[in-house]
Backbone of each chain as ProteinMPNN parsed JSONL, in Angstrom:
{"seq_chain_A": "MIDLFEVARRLSAAEVEFVIVGGIAIRGHGGNYITEDLDICYSRTRDNLKKLAGVLAPLEPKPRGISKELPFVFDWTTLQQGPNFTFETLMGDVDLLGEVKGIGGYDDLVTKSITVDFEGFPTKILSIHSLIVAKQAAGRPKDQPGLQVLYALQESEAEGE", "coords_chain_A": {"N_chain_A": [[42.442, 22.268, -80.809], [41.766, 22.829, -77.448], [39.122, 22.256, -75.106], [38.533, 22.208, -72.25], [36.88, 23.212, -70.34], [34.364, 22.834, -71.473], [34.233, 20.05, -71.52], [34.111, 19.489, -68.773], [31.748, 20.843, -68.18], [29.882, 19.381, -69.658], [30.048, 16.932, -68.337], [29.005, 17.637, -65.856], [26.461, 18.43, -66.647], [25.407, 16.017, -67.38], [25.104, 14.9, -64.984], [27.169, 13.401, -63.899], [29.018, 11.884, -61.31], [31.581, 13.495, -60.011], [34.712, 15.05, -59.074], [36.6, 17.891, -59.668], [40.066, 17.937, -59.794], [43.577, 18.816, -59.377], [45.273, 20.885, -61.836], [43.195, 22.344, -63.15], [41.416, 22.658, -61.084], [42.907, 24.283, -59.381], [43.043, 26.503, -60.986], [40.321, 27.137, -61.081], [39.957, 28.087, -58.528], [41.193, 30.476, -58.711], [43.855, 30.569, -59.278], [46.882, 31.167, -61.212], [47.716, 29.135, -62.687], [48.474, 27.18, -65.516], [47.156, 24.632, -67.455], [47.1, 21.611, -69.411], [45.434, 19.518, -69.168], [42.459, 17.887, -67.941], [41.838, 16.856, -64.797], [40.043, 14.487, -63.062], [38.404, 13.102, -60.193], [36.426, 10.337, -59.736], [33.227, 8.778, -59.094], [32.982, 5.3, -58.695], [30.756, 3.752, -59.136], [28.542, 1.533, -60.888], [26.459, 2.801, -62.293], [27.453, 5.393, -62.462], [29.764, 5.022, -63.957], [28.65, 4.398, -66.393], [27.352, 6.792, -67.05], [29.557, 8.516, -67.193], [31.073, 7.36, -69.25], [29.252, 7.729, -71.273], [29.35, 10.47, -71.707], [32.018, 10.873, -72.412], [32.52, 9.19, -74.605], [31.63, 10.284, -77.192], [33.713, 12.017, -77.564], [35.773, 10.591, -78.417], [37.806, 9.118, -76.811], [41.199, 8.109, -76.318], [43.779, 6.05, -75.049], [46.559, 7.747, -73.676], [49.933, 7.88, -74.864], [50.097, 5.419, -75.98], [50.413, 3.343, -78.827], [48.702, 4.458, -81.706], [47.925, 2.612, -83.466], [47.138, 0.359, -82.193], [44.268, -1.56, -81.381], [41.433, -0.135, -79.76], [38.751, -0.09, -77.667], [36.249, 1.935, -76.406], [34.061, 2.008, -73.798], [31.619, 1.856, -71.15], [32.382, -0.427, -69.83], [35.066, -0.501, -70.224], [35.987, 1.249, -68.346], [35.652, -0.213, -66.12], [37.842, -1.706, -65.883], [39.953, -0.708, -64.409], [41.076, 1.774, -61.974], [42.367, 4.172, -62.746], [42.899, 6.339, -65.507], [44.425, 7.723, -68.401], [43.499, 9.768, -70.798], [43.516, 10.946, -74.205], [41.468, 13.234, -75.847], [39.035, 14.54, -78.195], [38.642, 17.056, -77.242], [40.763, 17.663, -75.649], [43.16, 16.548, -73.138], [42.115, 14.169, -70.762], [42.141, 13.076, -67.528], [41.337, 10.356, -65.53], [40.742, 9.608, -62.218], [40.627, 7.185, -59.752], [41.13, 7.479, -57.123], [42.644, 9.964, -54.967], [45.857, 10.622, -53.925], [46.567, 10.918, -50.506], [44.104, 11.964, -49.913], [41.806, 10.37, -50.739], [39.064, 8.426, -52.106], [36.275, 9.156, -54.365], [34.032, 9.515, -52.627], [35.25, 10.498, -50.347], [36.406, 12.816, -51.328], [34.253, 14.36, -52.128], [33.209, 15.504, -49.897], [35.081, 17.317, -49.342], [35.08, 19.334, -51.108], [34.173, 22.233, -53.079], [31.265, 23.722, -54.504], [30.846, 25.027, -57.674], [29.554, 27.267, -60.193], [29.189, 26.185, -63.399], [28.341, 27.647, -65.872], [25.5, 27.308, -65.482], [25.487, 24.735, -64.552], [26.002, 22.983, -61.627], [29.171, 22.333, -60.334], [31.696, 20.365, -58.928], [34.687, 21.25, -57.292], [37.83, 20.427, -55.911], [38.664, 21.493, -52.609], [40.746, 24.315, -51.642], [42.362, 23.756, -49.416], [42.395, 20.915, -49.432], [43.53, 20.441, -51.913], [46.084, 21.339, -51.401], [46.867, 19.461, -49.466], [46.808, 17.137, -51.049], [48.747, 17.706, -52.999], [50.984, 18.017, -51.429], [51.166, 15.42, -50.474], [51.719, 14.062, -52.807], [54.259, 14.962, -53.364], [55.871, 15.909, -55.482], [58.374, 17.591, -57.359], [57.453, 19.167, -59.497], [55.057, 20.168, -58.655], [55.509, 22.303, -57.039], [55.29, 25.129, -57.884], [52.471, 25.316, -58.159], [51.7, 24.726, -55.555], [52.697, 26.939, -54.176], [51.044, 28.924, -55.189], [48.589, 28.014, -54.218], [49.0, 28.184, -51.428], [49.165, 30.957, -51.191], [46.613, 31.746, -52.089], [45.017, 30.512, -50.16], [45.85, 31.808, -47.818], [45.074, 34.365, -48.455], [42.307, 34.284, -48.356], [41.762, 33.85, -45.776], [40.318, 34.747, -42.606], [40.642, 37.911, -40.915], [43.596, 39.975, -40.327]], "CA_chain_A": [[41.865, 23.193, -79.825], [41.218, 22.17, -76.271], [37.972, 22.906, -74.48], [38.378, 21.436, -71.019], [35.697, 23.726, -69.656], [33.186, 22.191, -72.054], [34.213, 18.658, -71.056], [33.606, 19.504, -67.397], [30.344, 21.282, -68.212], [29.075, 18.244, -70.13], [30.001, 15.934, -67.258], [28.06, 18.137, -64.858], [25.122, 18.415, -67.25], [24.944, 14.624, -67.388], [25.046, 14.497, -63.575], [28.241, 12.464, -63.536], [29.563, 12.176, -59.981], [33.027, 13.707, -60.139], [35.287, 16.251, -58.466], [37.777, 18.343, -60.413], [41.283, 18.066, -58.982], [44.704, 19.216, -60.226], [45.47, 22.242, -62.338], [41.934, 23.049, -63.433], [40.853, 23.043, -59.781], [43.675, 25.463, -58.936], [42.553, 27.582, -61.855], [38.966, 27.476, -60.644], [40.058, 28.859, -57.279], [41.782, 31.789, -58.987], [45.289, 30.455, -59.555], [47.304, 31.491, -62.582], [48.238, 27.877, -63.198], [47.985, 26.812, -66.849], [47.256, 23.181, -67.608], [46.559, 21.075, -70.66], [44.545, 18.374, -68.959], [41.407, 17.944, -66.917], [41.935, 15.714, -63.886], [38.862, 14.344, -62.206], [38.23, 11.905, -59.385], [35.039, 10.004, -60.062], [32.603, 7.665, -58.387], [33.131, 4.096, -59.52], [29.545, 2.93, -59.206], [28.216, 1.128, -62.263], [25.631, 3.845, -62.894], [28.288, 6.553, -62.784], [30.661, 4.657, -65.069], [27.858, 4.476, -67.626], [27.161, 8.22, -67.364], [30.865, 9.061, -67.557], [31.407, 6.855, -70.585], [28.318, 8.335, -72.214], [29.819, 11.828, -72.031], [33.352, 10.853, -73.036], [32.564, 8.415, -75.852], [31.611, 11.122, -78.408], [34.99, 12.753, -77.655], [36.716, 9.602, -78.947], [38.989, 8.975, -75.95], [42.218, 7.088, -76.605], [44.812, 6.106, -74.0], [47.761, 8.505, -74.078], [51.214, 7.187, -74.793], [49.987, 4.075, -76.564], [50.346, 3.43, -80.286], [47.365, 4.652, -82.271], [47.63, 1.446, -84.3], [46.531, -0.686, -81.373], [42.815, -1.415, -81.279], [40.961, 0.28, -78.444], [37.301, 0.115, -77.609], [35.889, 2.668, -75.196], [32.692, 2.082, -73.301], [31.65, 1.901, -69.689], [33.083, -1.607, -69.302], [36.495, -0.158, -70.229], [36.265, 1.931, -67.081], [35.622, -1.205, -65.037], [39.11, -2.443, -65.893], [40.9, -0.151, -63.442], [40.606, 3.067, -61.459], [43.021, 5.366, -63.309], [43.045, 6.371, -66.962], [44.879, 8.987, -68.997], [42.965, 9.775, -72.161], [43.455, 12.135, -75.046], [40.143, 13.289, -76.468], [38.902, 15.611, -79.187], [38.607, 18.354, -76.541], [41.908, 17.779, -74.749], [43.479, 15.383, -72.309], [41.271, 13.984, -69.587], [42.658, 12.023, -66.647], [40.344, 9.858, -64.582], [41.392, 9.066, -61.025], [39.744, 6.493, -58.817], [41.38, 8.126, -55.833], [43.701, 10.976, -54.929], [46.795, 10.342, -52.828], [46.477, 11.836, -49.364], [42.709, 12.369, -49.673], [40.954, 9.191, -50.828], [38.238, 8.252, -53.301], [35.252, 10.163, -54.64], [33.196, 9.789, -51.447], [36.042, 11.347, -49.452], [36.64, 14.116, -51.965], [33.035, 15.154, -52.303], [33.003, 16.267, -48.651], [36.184, 18.277, -49.246], [35.035, 20.125, -52.34], [33.196, 23.309, -53.133], [30.478, 23.649, -55.743], [30.851, 26.278, -58.435], [28.613, 27.271, -61.323], [29.776, 26.123, -64.734], [27.317, 28.107, -66.82], [24.205, 26.681, -65.252], [25.617, 23.381, -64.022], [26.83, 22.91, -60.421], [30.354, 21.493, -60.587], [32.51, 20.287, -57.714], [36.149, 21.298, -57.386], [38.447, 20.142, -54.61], [38.949, 22.722, -51.855], [42.146, 24.745, -51.631], [43.063, 23.003, -48.367], [42.613, 19.529, -49.851], [44.504, 20.454, -53.018], [47.4, 21.453, -50.76], [47.155, 18.14, -48.866], [47.082, 16.188, -52.132], [50.023, 18.03, -53.656], [52.048, 17.699, -50.47], [51.277, 13.958, -50.424], [52.345, 13.62, -54.059], [55.684, 15.228, -53.169], [56.585, 16.05, -56.766], [58.94, 18.936, -57.568], [56.669, 19.941, -60.476], [53.892, 20.75, -57.991], [55.895, 23.427, -56.184], [54.641, 26.407, -58.256], [51.048, 25.229, -57.83], [51.568, 24.801, -54.097], [52.903, 28.334, -53.769], [49.806, 29.636, -55.544], [47.543, 27.576, -53.28], [49.287, 28.787, -50.12], [48.818, 32.383, -51.271], [45.146, 31.861, -52.169], [44.472, 30.122, -48.855], [46.116, 32.875, -46.857], [44.334, 35.576, -48.829], [40.885, 34.182, -48.019], [41.624, 33.656, -44.323], [39.772, 35.9, -41.882], [41.578, 38.703, -40.119], [44.616, 40.872, -40.897]], "C_chain_A": [[41.339, 22.41, -78.626], [40.003, 22.958, -75.767], [37.628, 22.115, -73.211], [37.171, 21.907, -70.219], [34.451, 22.994, -70.153], [33.091, 20.726, -71.633], [33.607, 18.604, -69.648], [32.126, 19.876, -67.367], [29.423, 20.134, -68.654], [28.951, 17.16, -69.061], [28.981, 16.35, -66.197], [26.632, 18.08, -65.387], [24.537, 17.009, -67.239], [24.857, 14.043, -65.978], [26.008, 13.362, -63.25], [28.748, 12.87, -62.159], [31.083, 12.276, -60.102], [33.428, 14.975, -59.402], [36.51, 16.62, -59.289], [38.936, 18.516, -59.443], [42.391, 18.597, -59.899], [44.636, 20.65, -60.712], [44.195, 23.009, -62.615], [41.257, 23.472, -62.123], [41.582, 24.279, -59.244], [43.205, 26.685, -59.712], [41.17, 28.064, -61.39], [38.957, 28.31, -59.374], [40.69, 30.24, -57.508], [43.273, 31.744, -59.278], [45.62, 30.796, -60.997], [47.951, 30.292, -63.258], [47.639, 27.603, -64.584], [48.186, 25.316, -67.026], [46.595, 22.729, -68.9], [45.673, 19.856, -70.432], [43.54, 18.626, -67.833], [41.53, 16.676, -66.082], [40.671, 15.648, -63.043], [38.957, 13.055, -61.396], [36.742, 11.58, -59.473], [34.545, 8.824, -59.23], [32.646, 6.441, -59.294], [31.912, 3.171, -59.456], [29.237, 2.639, -60.672], [27.435, 2.228, -62.987], [26.492, 5.037, -63.32], [29.251, 6.251, -63.931], [29.913, 4.774, -66.397], [27.648, 5.934, -68.043], [28.466, 8.841, -67.866], [31.25, 8.637, -68.975], [30.504, 7.49, -71.644], [28.734, 9.738, -72.623], [31.125, 11.774, -72.82], [33.364, 10.162, -74.406], [32.522, 9.279, -77.115], [32.907, 11.914, -78.616], [36.132, 11.834, -78.075], [37.973, 9.457, -78.078], [39.89, 7.835, -76.374], [43.255, 7.178, -75.486], [46.029, 6.874, -74.51], [49.004, 7.628, -73.984], [51.184, 5.776, -75.34], [49.791, 4.226, -78.065], [48.906, 3.538, -80.774], [46.937, 3.442, -83.108], [46.908, 0.35, -83.495], [45.024, -0.466, -81.26], [42.413, -1.012, -79.853], [39.47, 0.56, -78.518], [36.985, 0.823, -76.298], [34.4, 2.565, -74.935], [32.754, 1.954, -71.777], [32.381, 0.704, -69.094], [34.601, -1.392, -69.326], [36.874, 0.427, -68.873], [36.196, 0.989, -65.884], [36.984, -1.871, -64.866], [40.124, -1.931, -64.873], [40.458, 1.229, -63.021], [41.152, 4.291, -62.201], [43.225, 5.253, -64.816], [43.57, 7.731, -67.388], [44.484, 8.96, -70.473], [43.305, 11.071, -72.893], [42.104, 12.086, -75.736], [40.125, 14.436, -77.482], [38.914, 16.995, -78.538], [39.767, 18.525, -75.573], [42.077, 16.546, -73.879], [42.604, 15.357, -71.056], [41.824, 12.807, -68.782], [41.592, 11.651, -65.629], [41.062, 9.181, -63.417], [40.365, 8.415, -60.115], [39.922, 7.027, -57.414], [42.549, 9.089, -55.944], [44.561, 10.717, -53.697], [46.65, 11.399, -51.717], [45.058, 12.233, -49.009], [41.784, 11.147, -49.674], [40.185, 9.13, -52.138], [37.169, 9.325, -53.412], [34.445, 10.528, -53.389], [33.925, 10.665, -50.423], [36.175, 12.758, -50.031], [35.395, 14.997, -51.969], [32.746, 16.0, -51.051], [34.068, 17.358, -48.493], [36.241, 19.158, -50.49], [34.069, 21.286, -52.179], [32.457, 23.181, -54.465], [30.468, 25.015, -56.413], [29.903, 26.144, -59.624], [29.376, 27.241, -62.64], [28.67, 26.384, -65.753], [26.024, 27.3, -66.694], [24.286, 25.293, -64.645], [26.541, 23.371, -62.801], [27.959, 21.897, -60.628], [31.243, 21.531, -59.355], [34.0, 20.391, -58.044], [36.716, 21.116, -55.977], [38.826, 21.447, -53.916], [40.438, 23.059, -51.906], [42.936, 23.916, -50.606], [43.375, 21.584, -48.832], [43.548, 19.431, -51.054], [45.92, 20.537, -52.453], [47.806, 20.096, -50.174], [47.561, 17.141, -49.955], [48.441, 16.448, -52.774], [51.2, 17.766, -52.717], [52.27, 16.184, -50.421], [51.976, 13.423, -51.673], [53.854, 13.861, -54.011], [56.491, 15.373, -54.45], [57.124, 17.472, -56.922], [58.089, 19.796, -58.502], [55.445, 20.613, -59.848], [54.222, 21.992, -57.176], [55.263, 24.76, -56.592], [53.153, 26.42, -57.896], [50.816, 25.336, -56.336], [51.738, 26.235, -53.605], [51.652, 29.17, -54.04], [48.702, 29.293, -54.54], [47.753, 28.161, -51.889], [48.851, 30.258, -50.107], [47.301, 32.567, -51.293], [44.505, 31.541, -50.82], [44.646, 31.242, -47.838], [45.28, 34.12, -47.159], [42.864, 35.51, -48.451], [40.657, 33.963, -46.529], [41.096, 34.94, -43.68], [40.885, 36.665, -41.174], [42.559, 39.484, -40.949], [44.074, 42.261, -41.011]], "O_chain_A": [[40.572, 21.458, -78.771], [39.889, 24.165, -75.981], [36.592, 21.457, -73.119], [36.525, 21.127, -69.519], [33.597, 22.588, -69.365], [31.993, 20.215, -71.414], [32.723, 17.796, -69.365], [31.347, 19.289, -66.616], [28.339, 19.941, -68.103], [27.895, 16.548, -68.898], [28.202, 15.533, -65.708], [25.706, 17.722, -64.659], [23.327, 16.83, -67.106], [24.576, 12.858, -65.795], [25.709, 12.484, -62.441], [28.892, 14.058, -61.87], [31.775, 11.272, -60.274], [32.605, 15.852, -59.142], [37.355, 15.772, -59.575], [38.801, 19.16, -58.403], [42.151, 18.804, -61.088], [44.023, 21.512, -60.082], [44.122, 24.207, -62.34], [40.606, 24.515, -62.062], [40.956, 25.201, -58.722], [43.0, 27.759, -59.148], [40.909, 29.265, -61.325], [38.068, 29.135, -59.164], [40.715, 31.072, -56.601], [43.889, 32.786, -59.502], [44.769, 30.726, -61.884], [48.642, 30.424, -64.269], [46.438, 27.776, -64.791], [49.273, 24.798, -66.772], [45.671, 23.363, -69.411], [45.214, 19.23, -71.388], [43.745, 19.44, -66.933], [41.35, 15.567, -66.584], [40.281, 16.621, -62.398], [39.514, 12.055, -61.85], [35.9, 12.461, -59.301], [35.32, 8.003, -58.739], [32.384, 6.527, -60.493], [32.019, 1.967, -59.689], [29.617, 3.392, -61.569], [27.714, 2.544, -64.144], [26.292, 5.613, -64.389], [29.521, 7.111, -64.77], [30.483, 5.2, -67.401], [27.75, 6.276, -69.221], [28.473, 9.593, -68.841], [31.692, 9.451, -69.786], [30.935, 7.755, -72.766], [28.497, 10.152, -73.758], [31.318, 12.53, -73.772], [34.156, 10.533, -75.273], [33.305, 9.038, -78.034], [33.165, 12.418, -79.709], [37.296, 12.233, -78.09], [39.086, 9.654, -78.567], [39.432, 6.752, -76.737], [43.572, 8.275, -75.027], [46.472, 6.671, -75.64], [49.101, 6.749, -73.127], [52.144, 5.022, -75.18], [49.089, 5.128, -78.52], [48.019, 2.815, -80.321], [45.758, 3.266, -83.417], [46.172, -0.466, -84.049], [44.56, 0.658, -81.069], [42.985, -1.493, -78.875], [39.006, 1.352, -79.338], [37.392, 0.381, -75.224], [33.581, 2.984, -75.753], [33.839, 1.946, -71.195], [32.933, 0.789, -67.998], [35.335, -2.013, -68.557], [37.939, 0.138, -68.329], [36.619, 1.334, -64.78], [37.254, -2.514, -63.851], [41.055, -2.651, -64.513], [39.562, 1.806, -63.636], [40.485, 5.323, -62.279], [43.66, 4.222, -65.329], [43.21, 8.759, -66.814], [45.061, 8.228, -71.277], [43.375, 12.144, -72.293], [41.651, 11.023, -76.159], [41.086, 15.196, -77.599], [39.169, 17.994, -79.211], [39.754, 19.445, -74.755], [41.251, 15.632, -73.887], [42.39, 16.372, -70.394], [41.957, 11.694, -69.29], [41.022, 12.51, -64.957], [41.887, 8.29, -63.616], [39.358, 9.026, -59.756], [38.987, 7.031, -56.613], [43.337, 9.034, -56.888], [44.059, 10.608, -52.578], [46.618, 12.602, -51.977], [44.817, 12.776, -47.931], [41.059, 10.921, -48.706], [40.598, 9.704, -53.146], [37.159, 10.287, -52.644], [34.203, 11.705, -53.122], [33.306, 11.467, -49.724], [36.069, 13.754, -49.315], [35.478, 16.217, -51.832], [32.127, 17.061, -51.131], [33.964, 18.214, -47.614], [37.299, 19.657, -50.873], [33.253, 21.313, -51.258], [32.971, 22.603, -55.422], [30.127, 26.024, -55.797], [29.509, 25.041, -60.003], [30.123, 28.168, -62.953], [28.149, 25.471, -66.393], [25.535, 26.704, -67.653], [23.262, 24.727, -64.262], [27.72, 23.707, -62.912], [27.728, 20.761, -61.042], [31.512, 22.599, -58.805], [34.505, 19.72, -58.944], [36.15, 21.592, -54.993], [39.261, 22.397, -54.567], [41.276, 22.2, -52.178], [44.033, 23.439, -50.894], [44.492, 21.101, -48.647], [44.276, 18.448, -51.197], [46.838, 19.891, -52.958], [48.934, 19.64, -50.359], [48.531, 16.399, -49.802], [49.192, 15.514, -53.056], [52.273, 17.347, -53.151], [53.406, 15.718, -50.34], [52.73, 12.453, -51.604], [54.633, 13.073, -54.547], [57.664, 15.002, -54.495], [56.416, 18.442, -56.651], [58.008, 21.012, -58.325], [54.862, 21.521, -60.44], [53.32, 22.663, -56.674], [54.744, 25.467, -55.729], [52.64, 27.417, -57.388], [49.851, 25.96, -55.894], [51.009, 26.687, -52.722], [51.258, 30.009, -53.23], [47.977, 30.171, -54.074], [46.797, 28.587, -51.242], [48.25, 30.735, -49.144], [46.766, 33.434, -50.603], [43.568, 32.214, -50.392], [43.723, 31.582, -47.098], [44.841, 34.83, -46.254], [42.229, 36.545, -48.246], [39.517, 33.898, -46.068], [41.378, 36.05, -44.132], [41.942, 36.109, -40.877], [42.37, 39.638, -42.155], [44.777, 43.162, -41.468]]}, "seq_chain_B": "MNRTREEKLLNPRPGSKIAAAVEYGIDMTQLVENLRLTPAERVRRNDEVVNSVRKIAAAVSKAKAAKAKIG", "coords_chain_B": {"N_chain_B": [[42.473, 45.48, -38.286], [40.703, 44.724, -41.18], [41.776, 43.567, -44.09], [41.135, 43.524, -47.626], [40.898, 40.71, -49.877], [42.316, 41.198, -52.207], [43.98, 43.27, -51.391], [45.562, 41.945, -49.541], [46.926, 40.18, -51.224], [48.286, 41.867, -52.968], [49.77, 43.518, -51.363], [51.555, 42.014, -49.456], [52.078, 40.884, -46.084], [55.255, 41.044, -44.493], [57.004, 37.996, -44.193], [54.785, 36.421, -44.514], [52.818, 33.772, -46.107], [52.011, 34.565, -48.584], [53.895, 36.511, -49.193], [56.079, 34.817, -49.367], [55.377, 33.349, -51.606], [55.454, 35.323, -53.555], [58.169, 35.865, -53.476], [59.016, 33.438, -54.459], [58.282, 33.666, -57.048], [55.73, 33.918, -58.009], [53.24, 35.694, -59.702], [51.337, 38.018, -58.291], [49.529, 39.826, -59.305], [48.32, 38.545, -61.381], [46.838, 36.61, -60.055], [45.053, 38.234, -58.713], [43.669, 39.348, -60.879], [42.491, 37.0, -61.881], [40.831, 36.328, -59.747], [38.853, 38.159, -59.999], [37.272, 37.159, -61.905], [34.631, 34.776, -62.733], [34.524, 31.345, -61.531], [34.021, 29.711, -63.782], [34.759, 31.384, -65.895], [37.468, 31.587, -65.331], [38.414, 29.019, -65.885], [37.779, 28.816, -68.565], [39.505, 30.758, -69.532], [41.94, 29.514, -69.124], [41.812, 27.514, -71.094], [41.827, 29.128, -73.367], [44.358, 30.305, -73.218], [46.061, 28.066, -73.419], [45.352, 27.201, -76.0], [46.195, 29.395, -77.497], [48.957, 29.363, -77.016], [49.592, 26.958, -78.222], [49.026, 27.562, -80.88], [50.979, 29.473, -81.385], [53.275, 27.895, -80.998], [52.965, 26.113, -83.109], [53.204, 27.848, -85.254], [55.843, 28.678, -84.947], [57.197, 26.258, -85.336], [56.517, 25.798, -87.989], [57.759, 27.942, -89.225], [60.432, 27.375, -88.652], [60.731, 24.993, -90.055], [60.377, 25.888, -92.654], [62.554, 27.571, -92.894], [64.647, 25.75, -92.649], [64.259, 24.355, -94.967], [64.903, 26.199, -96.903], [67.544, 26.793, -96.208]], "CA_chain_B": [[42.103, 45.949, -39.627], [40.428, 43.641, -42.116], [42.131, 43.926, -45.458], [40.465, 42.71, -48.635], [41.739, 39.645, -50.449], [43.224, 41.825, -53.174], [44.999, 44.027, -50.636], [46.508, 40.972, -48.97], [47.766, 39.61, -52.291], [49.134, 42.88, -53.611], [50.668, 44.1, -50.354], [51.674, 40.97, -48.439], [52.832, 41.127, -44.862], [56.55, 40.353, -44.467], [56.986, 36.709, -43.494], [53.551, 35.685, -44.807], [52.907, 32.798, -47.202], [51.877, 35.329, -49.832], [55.212, 37.103, -49.448], [56.953, 33.72, -49.797], [55.001, 33.015, -52.979], [56.0, 36.395, -54.395], [59.608, 35.597, -53.522], [59.174, 32.25, -55.302], [58.112, 34.094, -58.437], [54.316, 33.956, -58.405], [52.77, 37.044, -60.002], [50.067, 38.209, -57.578], [48.567, 40.6, -60.107], [47.552, 37.57, -62.168], [45.849, 36.008, -59.144], [44.017, 39.247, -58.481], [42.853, 39.403, -62.099], [41.684, 35.778, -61.948], [39.804, 36.341, -58.702], [37.768, 39.045, -60.443], [36.462, 36.378, -62.843], [33.919, 33.649, -62.137], [35.282, 30.099, -61.746], [33.854, 29.268, -65.169], [35.592, 32.255, -66.739], [38.879, 31.259, -65.074], [38.757, 27.784, -66.6], [37.756, 29.144, -70.003], [40.733, 31.519, -69.813], [43.0, 28.501, -69.222], [41.712, 26.898, -72.426], [42.24, 30.128, -74.369], [45.817, 30.474, -73.15], [46.679, 26.857, -73.981], [45.154, 27.197, -77.454], [47.064, 30.435, -78.073], [50.343, 28.881, -76.952], [49.725, 25.906, -79.25], [49.076, 28.234, -82.195], [52.314, 30.081, -81.497], [54.238, 26.807, -81.162], [52.799, 25.587, -84.463], [53.753, 28.853, -86.172], [57.308, 28.623, -84.82], [57.633, 25.016, -85.999], [56.342, 25.995, -89.43], [58.807, 28.874, -89.657], [61.708, 26.653, -88.582], [60.744, 24.023, -91.158], [60.555, 26.657, -93.891], [63.94, 28.06, -92.884], [65.502, 24.584, -92.898], [64.077, 23.99, -96.369], [65.664, 27.193, -97.689], [68.964, 26.619, -95.89]], "C_chain_B": [[41.872, 44.748, -40.543], [40.725, 44.091, -43.534], [41.394, 43.018, -46.428], [41.457, 41.679, -49.164], [42.772, 40.246, -51.404], [44.345, 42.574, -52.466], [46.043, 43.086, -50.048], [47.468, 40.442, -50.025], [48.753, 40.638, -52.846], [50.122, 43.529, -52.647], [50.853, 43.109, -49.203], [52.492, 41.403, -47.226], [54.181, 40.408, -44.958], [56.443, 39.061, -43.66], [55.744, 35.877, -43.76], [53.789, 34.682, -45.933], [52.786, 33.5, -48.549], [53.229, 35.955, -50.198], [56.185, 36.037, -49.944], [56.661, 33.339, -51.248], [55.522, 34.063, -53.968], [57.496, 36.178, -54.588], [59.921, 34.427, -54.457], [59.037, 32.607, -56.786], [56.673, 34.136, -58.922], [53.881, 35.416, -58.562], [51.383, 37.259, -59.38], [49.057, 39.021, -58.38], [47.723, 39.654, -60.973], [46.49, 36.892, -61.301], [44.697, 36.98, -58.901], [43.085, 39.338, -59.695], [41.932, 38.181, -62.182], [40.547, 35.786, -60.931], [38.637, 37.257, -59.06], [36.841, 38.333, -61.427], [35.647, 35.335, -62.074], [34.777, 32.391, -62.33], [35.188, 29.603, -63.194], [34.743, 30.087, -66.111], [37.079, 31.938, -66.557], [39.302, 30.015, -65.852], [38.741, 28.028, -68.106], [39.031, 29.881, -70.407], [41.929, 30.564, -69.955], [43.006, 27.895, -70.624], [42.202, 27.87, -73.501], [43.753, 30.286, -74.4], [46.516, 29.269, -73.786], [46.542, 26.857, -75.504], [46.03, 28.249, -78.137], [48.513, 29.97, -78.113], [50.577, 27.817, -78.035], [49.806, 26.52, -80.656], [50.45, 28.842, -82.427], [53.362, 29.0, -81.747], [54.181, 26.243, -82.578], [53.401, 26.545, -85.487], [55.28, 28.844, -86.144], [57.843, 27.393, -85.527], [57.585, 25.165, -87.509], [57.457, 26.888, -89.978], [60.172, 28.191, -89.673], [61.829, 25.673, -89.742], [61.001, 24.728, -92.475], [62.0, 27.138, -94.008], [64.903, 26.919, -93.213], [65.447, 24.188, -94.367], [64.904, 24.906, -97.274], [67.161, 26.969, -97.503], [69.467, 25.3, -96.403]], "O_chain_B": [[42.727, 43.871, -40.667], [39.999, 44.906, -44.102], [41.067, 41.879, -46.096], [42.664, 41.761, -48.936], [43.939, 39.856, -51.408], [45.504, 42.524, -52.879], [47.239, 43.378, -50.052], [48.66, 40.273, -49.771], [49.901, 40.317, -53.152], [51.171, 44.026, -53.055], [50.362, 43.342, -48.099], [53.45, 42.17, -47.328], [54.244, 39.282, -45.452], [55.86, 39.043, -42.576], [55.649, 34.744, -43.286], [54.809, 34.726, -46.621], [53.389, 33.076, -49.535], [53.647, 35.931, -51.355], [57.01, 36.297, -50.82], [57.574, 33.044, -52.02], [55.968, 33.734, -55.067], [58.022, 36.287, -55.696], [60.939, 34.417, -55.149], [59.598, 31.941, -57.656], [56.419, 34.362, -60.105], [54.115, 36.252, -57.689], [50.383, 36.745, -59.882], [47.853, 38.91, -58.151], [46.558, 39.934, -61.257], [45.378, 36.633, -61.761], [43.528, 36.594, -58.886], [41.865, 39.397, -59.548], [40.752, 38.303, -62.509], [39.445, 35.316, -61.211], [37.554, 37.139, -58.486], [35.762, 38.832, -61.746], [35.933, 35.045, -60.912], [35.657, 32.368, -63.191], [36.176, 29.129, -63.755], [35.391, 29.543, -67.005], [37.856, 32.012, -67.509], [40.4, 29.958, -66.407], [39.588, 27.51, -68.835], [39.57, 29.656, -71.49], [42.81, 30.774, -70.789], [44.053, 27.775, -71.26], [42.907, 27.476, -74.43], [44.356, 30.387, -75.469], [47.44, 29.424, -74.585], [47.498, 26.551, -76.217], [46.546, 28.015, -79.23], [49.21, 30.157, -79.11], [51.628, 27.788, -78.675], [50.562, 26.05, -81.506], [51.013, 28.743, -83.517], [54.234, 29.161, -82.6], [55.212, 25.934, -83.174], [54.026, 26.12, -86.459], [55.93, 28.983, -87.18], [58.84, 27.476, -86.244], [58.487, 24.721, -88.22], [58.018, 26.628, -91.043], [60.969, 28.397, -90.588], [62.896, 25.537, -90.341], [61.75, 24.233, -93.317], [62.589, 27.113, -95.089], [65.86, 27.103, -93.966], [66.441, 23.746, -94.944], [65.51, 24.472, -98.254], [67.937, 26.954, -98.459], [70.642, 24.977, -96.228]]}, "name": "protein", "num_of_chains": 2, "seq": "MIDLFEVARRLSAAEVEFVIVGGIAIRGHGGNYITEDLDICYSRTRDNLKKLAGVLAPLEPKPRGISKELPFVFDWTTLQQGPNFTFETLMGDVDLLGEVKGIGGYDDLVTKSITVDFEGFPTKILSIHSLIVAKQAAGRPKDQPGLQVLYALQESEAEGEMNRTREEKLLNPRPGSKIAAAVEYGIDMTQLVENLRLTPAERVRRNDEVVNSVRKIAAAVSKAKAAKAKIG"}
């Protein structure tokens, strides 16, 4: 059973500095996109890495696509090893991004996000406009359905008509 | 005339991006339904759908395995 909402809620409750991007962000804006992973762009300060690791550690994160036989230790120093990680956890897949193509790192994203309420915890999700920019920059065929949804949502919230 | 968000999605102007999305195959009624929910509810709904699909997939796999065993 996945519970990506709960993962995001816990991150917000722990005051981790992160912005939700990808499919869950599209979903948060009202899209009918269905996704099996939570993609977040996060601040890479030491303090934030410690908070992030503190939330994820109980979820027993393991790198996806790597043999389960290989030893893997997860703590905040693991997150110092590089900016991007793809983890499977007890609550579903969680992808950590140091930056988003076409937009930048956490400090850039935070100014291009909106804050929504995740059951009592303010949570940042990337704006519709910036999701479009990011998906256009990625240039992947698999993003086309999501882009169509984003274009429709953007147009529907525009003033006028 | 200022149309509501729902009106724009359900009755798109010809040549609009919404009309293009409909042409692409996006179901605007689903977007309208989602927009009636809070962001938190929308994300929870995603989790519910994924979990339901996984249950169905597991049931299909189980049925196929049972059939193969009999055959």
